[in-house]
Backbone bond lengths (Angstrom), bond angles and torsions (degrees), N, CA, C in turn:
res aa  C-N    CA-C-N  psi(-1)  N-CA   C-N-CA  omega(-1)  CA-C   N-CA-C  phi
1 M - - - 1.486 - - 1.504 106.71 -
2 R 1.283 117.65 133.62 1.477 124.30 -179.82 1.540 109.98 -104.20
3 I 1.340 114.92 129.73 1.500 117.36 177.70 1.498 107.28 -99.73
4 P 1.276 115.81 132.57 1.519 119.56 -178.40 1.516 109.42 -60.51
5 S 1.337 113.38 142.47 1.538 119.42 -177.41 1.552 109.86 -62.32
6 T 1.340 118.58 -29.16 1.493 119.49 178.34 1.517 108.96 -66.34
7 A 1.277 119.22 -35.47 1.483 121.14 178.13 1.495 112.67 -65.23
8 I 1.352 111.84 -42.48 1.495 117.13 178.50 1.530 110.21 -65.11
9 G 1.325 116.56 -42.16 1.448 118.27 178.94 1.503 113.90 -64.60
10 V 1.303 117.15 -37.66 1.491 121.02 176.70 1.515 108.76 -65.77
11 A 1.301 118.94 -45.36 1.487 123.76 178.01 1.537 111.66 -59.43
12 L 1.334 119.69 -44.93 1.457 121.67 179.26 1.586 109.24 -64.97
13 S 1.342 115.56 -41.52 1.421 117.73 -179.26 1.536 112.04 -62.44
14 L 1.330 115.59 -39.99 1.487 119.10 178.29 1.537 110.89 -66.35
15 L 1.305 119.77 -36.75 1.429 124.82 179.36 1.554 108.10 -65.57
16 L 1.320 117.75 -44.40 1.466 120.25 -179.49 1.572 111.23 -67.91
17 L 1.328 116.12 -38.61 1.495 119.12 177.55 1.506 109.71 -65.11
18 A 1.373 117.76 -36.18 1.505 120.76 -178.17 1.523 109.34 -76.62
19 G 1.337 121.71 -7.13 1.387 120.61 178.52 1.575 113.50 94.52
20 C 1.278 115.65 -6.49 1.466 119.23 177.19 1.548 105.86 -69.82
21 G 1.252 117.52 137.77 1.452 119.47 179.80 1.506 110.96 97.99
22 S 1.312 118.91 -3.88 1.436 123.14 175.36 1.538 108.40 -109.63
23 S 1.301 117.77 119.33 1.435 121.46 179.97 1.531 115.18 -89.06
24 E 1.374 112.77 -4.06 1.483 118.70 -174.46 1.533 107.65 -91.78
25 E 1.339 115.44 129.87 1.433 120.53 174.79 1.558 110.14 -77.29
26 P 1.326 119.25 146.42 1.427 118.24 176.77 1.541 109.61 -67.48
27 R 1.305 116.00 147.89 1.493 122.20 -176.92 1.502 106.30 -74.22
28 P 1.379 119.77 135.21 1.420 121.08 175.45 1.495 113.97 -65.80
29 E 1.319 116.26 154.00 1.451 120.07 -179.17 1.565 107.70 -84.12
30 P 1.344 117.21 146.28 1.444 122.15 179.39 1.545 109.93 -60.79
31 S 1.292 116.87 141.66 1.536 119.46 174.31 1.471 108.07 -83.42
32 H 1.356 118.49 -28.43 1.463 124.39 179.78 1.491 109.39 -135.24
33 Q 1.348 118.33 135.95 1.444 120.10 -179.59 1.515 107.14 -153.37
34 V 1.328 111.48 138.35 1.489 115.42 175.68 1.571 108.70 -148.36
35 Q 1.299 114.58 138.57 1.511 122.63 172.28 1.559 105.27 -125.38
36 A 1.282 116.32 130.00 1.450 116.87 -175.15 1.592 110.80 -153.36
37 T 1.251 116.46 167.16 1.441 125.16 176.57 1.562 108.46 -113.99
38 F 1.381 114.53 132.44 1.491 117.03 -179.54 1.475 110.47 -71.61
39 E 1.376 113.76 139.80 1.438 122.39 178.26 1.516 108.43 -146.46
40 P 1.342 119.17 165.03 1.500 117.76 173.15 1.503 108.97 -63.52
41 W 1.360 115.33 164.99 1.433 121.75 178.37 1.502 111.56 -56.93
42 R 1.334 112.42 134.48 1.480 121.52 169.32 1.512 104.80 -157.33
43 E 1.314 117.70 152.30 1.454 123.62 -178.70 1.579 107.09 -59.82
44 G 1.289 117.92 128.16 1.432 120.35 -179.05 1.523 117.91 92.16
45 A 1.363 115.65 -7.27 1.497 119.36 179.67 1.552 110.53 -67.01
46 T 1.273 114.29 142.23 1.485 120.06 177.10 1.541 113.56 -92.27
47 A 1.315 116.69 -41.25 1.453 120.90 179.09 1.496 108.57 -121.36
48 I 1.282 116.56 121.80 1.453 123.11 -175.82 1.474 114.22 -119.63
49 T 1.336 117.62 129.66 1.417 119.79 173.42 1.493 110.81 -97.76
50 Y 1.304 118.53 136.00 1.401 124.21 -179.87 1.611 107.60 -108.44
51 D 1.324 114.87 -8.69 1.460 119.73 -178.89 1.562 104.91 -144.38
52 E 1.369 113.42 95.95 1.466 118.79 -174.43 1.541 113.34 -70.35
53 E 1.278 117.00 -17.83 1.464 120.42 176.21 1.551 110.49 -69.37
54 N 1.279 117.16 -44.60 1.542 120.90 -173.91 1.546 109.88 -96.86
55 V 1.356 119.32 -22.18 1.472 121.78 175.16 1.543 103.04 -134.44
56 P 1.295 117.19 87.99 1.474 122.96 -174.88 1.514 111.14 -62.95
57 I 1.303 116.45 151.32 1.418 122.37 166.96 1.535 108.88 -57.30
58 G 1.317 118.43 135.97 1.470 118.47 -176.17 1.498 116.42 95.05
59 A 1.343 118.02 -16.59 1.416 121.74 175.04 1.519 107.07 -66.32
60 T 1.373 118.38 152.69 1.456 118.79 -175.43 1.563 108.93 -116.40
61 V 1.290 115.63 164.80 1.472 123.56 -179.71 1.540 108.47 -147.27
62 E 1.259 117.26 146.10 1.466 126.95 171.82 1.524 108.31 -135.78
63 V 1.301 117.32 131.22 1.453 125.23 174.86 1.535 109.97 -128.83
64 T 1.314 117.00 132.66 1.479 119.59 171.46 1.584 107.15 -134.32
65 I 1.319 112.02 144.75 1.390 120.12 175.20 1.580 106.31 -125.34
66 T 1.308 115.23 114.78 1.478 119.72 -172.57 1.509 108.52 -119.21
67 P 1.402 115.83 123.22 1.450 120.18 178.37 1.549 109.17 -71.34
68 I 1.337 113.63 132.63 1.459 117.45 176.14 1.527 106.52 -135.79
69 D 1.319 114.97 111.63 1.461 124.01 -172.03 1.555 107.49 53.28
70 S 1.331 120.81 -123.24 1.424 121.70 -179.81 1.515 111.56 -94.60
71 G 1.369 118.72 2.22 1.409 124.38 -179.39 1.497 113.44 -108.98
72 S 1.356 115.48 -162.38 1.439 119.78 178.70 1.509 108.39 -149.85
73 E 1.375 113.71 151.72 1.462 122.47 172.44 1.501 103.54 -112.05
74 I 1.266 117.46 124.55 1.508 125.28 -178.64 1.490 109.89 -117.92
75 M 1.352 116.14 124.49 1.510 120.03 -172.43 1.514 108.61 -124.38
76 L 1.308 117.05 142.41 1.456 123.23 173.68 1.512 107.93 -131.64
77 S 1.338 116.43 135.13 1.450 120.05 175.41 1.541 106.32 -136.89
78 V 1.329 119.59 139.38 1.415 125.59 178.84 1.509 112.03 -133.69
79 T 1.335 119.57 149.60 1.406 124.21 167.08 1.524 109.87 -132.98
80 G 1.335 115.56 156.50 1.457 122.46 178.09 1.515 118.28 77.20
81 L 1.372 115.39 18.24 1.436 118.09 174.89 1.563 109.81 -89.40
82 V 1.260 118.89 -178.85 1.465 121.71 178.81 1.575 106.78 -67.08
83 G 1.322 114.24 134.94 1.478 122.13 -176.02 1.497 111.48 -74.31
84 D 1.326 117.46 147.32 1.451 126.97 172.13 1.485 109.00 55.93
85 R 1.363 116.07 58.23 1.489 119.62 -176.56 1.543 107.52 -143.72
86 D 1.281 114.95 145.93 1.539 120.84 172.71 1.554 109.99 -85.96
87 Y 1.263 112.96 143.44 1.480 122.30 174.15 1.484 109.43 -134.35
88 G 1.319 119.92 148.99 1.457 121.86 167.59 1.512 108.72 -101.70
89 A 1.332 116.89 155.64 1.469 117.60 179.57 1.592 106.17 -156.45
90 H 1.332 113.27 141.68 1.429 118.84 -179.17 1.544 114.57 -146.59
91 L 1.290 118.64 155.41 1.426 122.36 172.54 1.534 106.30 -74.21
92 H 1.374 116.49 136.35 1.442 122.21 -178.97 1.532 110.51 -122.33
93 T 1.339 116.13 164.32 1.534 117.21 -174.25 1.458 115.51 -84.18
94 N 1.262 121.87 -26.82 1.461 124.11 -173.23 1.537 112.19 -109.40
95 P 1.354 120.38 160.03 1.399 120.87 171.19 1.564 109.35 -65.73
96 C 1.332 114.69 164.37 1.528 117.74 174.43 1.494 108.97 -70.26
97 G 1.255 114.05 156.61 1.477 122.68 179.88 1.488 112.28 -142.36
98 E 1.328 113.20 -173.16 1.490 118.51 179.76 1.486 115.06 -60.23
99 N 1.361 114.32 -33.50 1.503 119.83 -179.48 1.538 109.40 -108.90
100 P 1.318 118.82 147.54 1.480 120.61 -178.84 1.557 114.37 -55.66
101 E 1.369 114.61 -35.71 1.480 116.19 -176.86 1.547 110.65 -73.24
102 D 1.274 119.90 -8.89 1.470 120.31 -177.29 1.530 111.26 -62.93
103 A 1.336 117.77 -23.72 1.494 117.72 -178.79 1.526 112.78 -73.52
104 G 1.344 116.72 -3.95 1.466 119.82 174.13 1.526 109.54 72.97
105 P 1.352 113.00 -171.47 1.536 118.66 -177.55 1.504 110.71 -76.46
106 H 1.329 112.65 175.23 1.462 118.08 175.36 1.545 110.78 -63.49
107 Y 1.294 115.34 144.26 1.442 120.69 173.51 1.509 106.66 -71.03
108 Q 1.352 118.13 129.17 1.432 123.63 177.76 1.525 109.85 -122.99
109 N 1.329 116.59 132.36 1.457 118.92 176.62 1.504 111.79 -57.17
110 E 1.380 112.86 -51.16 1.485 116.94 172.36 1.545 104.85 -110.68
111 P 1.333 116.31 108.31 1.398 122.57 -174.22 1.575 110.89 -65.46
112 A 1.407 113.12 139.41 1.429 119.30 -179.33 1.485 108.92 -71.47
113 P 1.300 119.68 149.78 1.453 124.41 178.65 1.529 110.23 -63.09
114 D 1.273 117.05 -36.30 1.538 122.91 175.99 1.517 108.80 -129.28
115 P 1.334 114.24 92.37 1.517 117.37 -176.48 1.550 114.29 -68.21
116 S 1.377 117.78 -10.63 1.458 119.01 176.28 1.500 115.56 -76.68
117 T 1.348 116.93 -13.03 1.456 120.29 -178.52 1.513 108.22 -112.79
118 P 1.330 118.43 125.29 1.435 121.30 179.52 1.592 110.42 -66.19
119 D 1.285 116.29 115.22 1.464 121.85 -177.19 1.525 106.84 -126.55
120 P 1.334 115.10 114.30 1.446 122.42 -175.27 1.542 114.10 -60.25
121 D 1.327 117.68 -16.34 1.505 123.20 175.96 1.579 106.21 -70.00
122 Y 1.305 120.05 -24.94 1.449 122.82 -177.11 1.484 111.55 -118.85
123 A 1.328 117.78 -36.13 1.510 123.87 177.88 1.491 108.45 -89.80
124 N 1.346 114.80 82.74 1.474 122.47 -179.84 1.543 108.44 -151.11
125 P 1.340 116.15 160.48 1.483 115.85 -176.47 1.551 118.32 -71.00
126 E 1.347 115.16 -4.69 1.474 117.05 172.59 1.477 112.61 -88.66
127 N 1.330 117.34 -29.29 1.505 122.93 -179.14 1.508 111.74 -96.47
128 E 1.339 119.70 -16.60 1.452 124.21 178.93 1.487 107.40 -127.35
129 A 1.356 116.32 169.06 1.520 118.38 177.79 1.531 103.98 -106.88
130 W 1.354 114.51 109.13 1.479 121.41 177.73 1.488 108.34 -101.19
131 L 1.355 115.17 123.74 1.408 121.60 -175.43 1.528 113.17 -120.34
132 D 1.291 119.49 33.53 1.483 122.18 -178.13 1.575 110.78 -53.68
133 F 1.298 113.62 149.75 1.521 117.95 -176.84 1.478 109.51 -152.36
134 H 1.314 115.00 160.78 1.460 124.11 172.23 1.492 109.16 -119.21
135 T 1.310 118.09 129.28 1.447 119.66 179.03 1.535 114.07 -82.36
136 D 1.330 113.67 148.30 1.514 115.29 176.00 1.552 109.75 -78.27
137 E 1.245 119.45 -173.93 1.477 123.35 -176.81 1.562 111.83 -60.76
138 E 1.337 114.43 -27.99 1.482 115.99 -178.35 1.543 112.08 -92.49
139 G 1.342 116.30 5.20 1.449 117.76 178.05 1.529 117.29 85.22
140 R 1.363 114.30 18.16 1.423 120.93 176.46 1.519 110.95 -95.69
141 G 1.358 118.06 139.02 1.462 120.92 179.55 1.478 109.66 -145.19
142 H 1.323 115.69 153.51 1.509 122.05 -179.33 1.515 106.42 -146.31
143 S 1.319 114.58 143.71 1.415 122.43 175.93 1.549 109.25 -147.49
144 Q 1.264 114.09 149.24 1.505 118.29 -178.67 1.541 107.47 -152.74
145 T 1.305 114.78 137.88 1.433 120.66 176.31 1.483 110.94 -138.11
146 S 1.332 115.04 151.91 1.400 123.13 176.91 1.547 108.63 -114.88
147 V 1.285 119.20 128.65 1.452 122.02 177.48 1.545 108.42 -121.25
148 S 1.337 113.14 161.90 1.512 117.88 -179.12 1.519 113.22 -87.39
149 W 1.241 118.60 9.98 1.468 125.10 -177.79 1.525 112.24 -129.66
150 Q 1.329 115.18 166.01 1.447 120.96 169.59 1.510 108.58 -119.32
151 P 1.397 116.86 136.25 1.405 119.38 -176.33 1.546 110.06 -57.63
152 R 1.349 114.60 142.70 1.465 122.42 179.33 1.579 105.85 -69.38
153 D 1.310 116.25 141.57 1.448 124.03 -177.92 1.550 111.11 -51.92
154 G 1.300 116.63 125.56 1.469 121.90 174.21 1.517 114.49 78.41
155 E 1.383 118.16 6.40 1.456 117.75 -172.87 1.518 112.14 -114.18
156 A 1.340 117.94 -6.59 1.471 120.91 176.87 1.531 104.76 -121.85
157 N 1.378 115.64 100.99 1.490 119.33 -167.13 1.492 114.92 -116.50
158 S 1.325 120.26 -2.01 1.474 122.08 -179.03 1.520 111.19 -160.69
159 V 1.334 113.79 164.00 1.427 120.61 167.97 1.526 104.88 -121.59
160 V 1.327 115.80 130.50 1.457 122.83 179.45 1.503 110.03 -106.72
161 I 1.337 117.69 135.09 1.451 121.88 175.24 1.565 106.85 -103.36
162 H 1.300 111.87 125.40 1.483 119.97 -176.81 1.548 112.70 -107.12
163 A 1.354 114.15 164.22 1.431 122.14 -176.04 1.493 116.03 -70.00
164 E 1.339 118.76 -22.40 1.463 123.14 -176.96 1.514 113.48 -131.84
165 R 1.308 114.92 165.65 1.524 119.15 171.56 1.532 107.95 -65.18
166 T 1.309 116.96 155.25 1.445 121.32 179.80 1.506 111.95 -71.96
167 Q 1.341 114.42 132.08 1.481 123.93 179.77 1.568 108.88 -78.72
168 T 1.363 111.51 148.61 1.503 115.48 179.63 1.506 110.66 -122.92
169 V 1.341 116.86 -4.82 1.505 118.14 178.92 1.535 109.54 -69.93
170 P 1.302 119.28 148.99 1.483 121.89 -170.30 1.524 115.51 -54.17
171 V 1.303 121.91 -46.57 1.465 123.42 -177.11 1.505 112.78 -71.86
172 L 1.364 116.78 -18.70 1.493 120.51 -178.61 1.553 111.96 -118.34
173 A 1.288 117.92 7.33 1.497 122.72 -171.28 1.554 108.38 -47.26
174 G 1.345 114.51 127.46 1.421 121.50 175.42 1.520 117.10 84.40
175 T 1.326 116.33 -12.80 1.468 117.72 -179.00 1.541 110.55 -80.02
176 A 1.307 115.69 153.12 1.500 122.67 -175.76 1.496 112.14 -148.14
177 G 1.289 119.25 27.90 1.473 120.71 176.95 1.524 110.02 79.29
178 E 1.362 111.07 -171.00 1.448 117.64 -173.39 1.577 113.37 -66.43
179 T 1.304 112.90 160.22 1.424 119.42 178.59 1.512 111.06 -82.61
180 L 1.288 117.38 120.81 1.537 121.37 -176.68 1.492 109.77 -94.72
181 A 1.362 117.74 -38.16 1.456 123.22 -175.18 1.480 112.27 -159.28
182 C 1.304 117.17 166.56 1.456 125.03 -176.57 1.460 112.49 -147.56
183 V 1.335 119.56 141.46 1.465 125.34 175.71 1.528 106.59 -126.08
184 T 1.347 117.33 124.29 1.447 122.01 177.57 1.532 106.80 -80.59
185 I 1.390 114.48 138.68 1.475 120.50 177.56 1.507 106.31 -99.05
186 P 1.347 117.46 122.69 1.467 116.87 179.50 1.554 111.00 -68.17
187 Q 1.304 115.75 140.80 1.486 122.14 -178.70 1.516 113.95 -95.04
């Protein structure tokens, strides 16, 4: 028995439209996403620069947190920063505020008993989201990390950009110098 080629073509088209024949899973949607332009502090600002020399007014930032299985993929992209420079960046607990310290401590999946003391058992890239990056000559930078956890609702509220790369030595674990800028993550 011979099947007309038009019938085969229609059947193949229906299979492709139904997604059969594609081995790639669709990418999950971000649970949190923000795109903003850095500006000086003002009530309601999303992206704040505390150091206009290193994070100029008008520089841009994008942050996404995407749940993947029981973990997360966290991405940070910036434009308009100082070119060819290292920056540290971390997920923090509080929204940005008028003062750099308003963003609170680093978000930790398993909170340290004493968050005021750098403890490498808690201040590490498996328990925190470290997003350090190096800008290209035009001041563009990108960082992405995958962690085995998803931030608890309402507890990861900002990404802070720091003056230095994140330290890993025990007495400085997780520190990255002064806060240069902050972006609030909408909940």
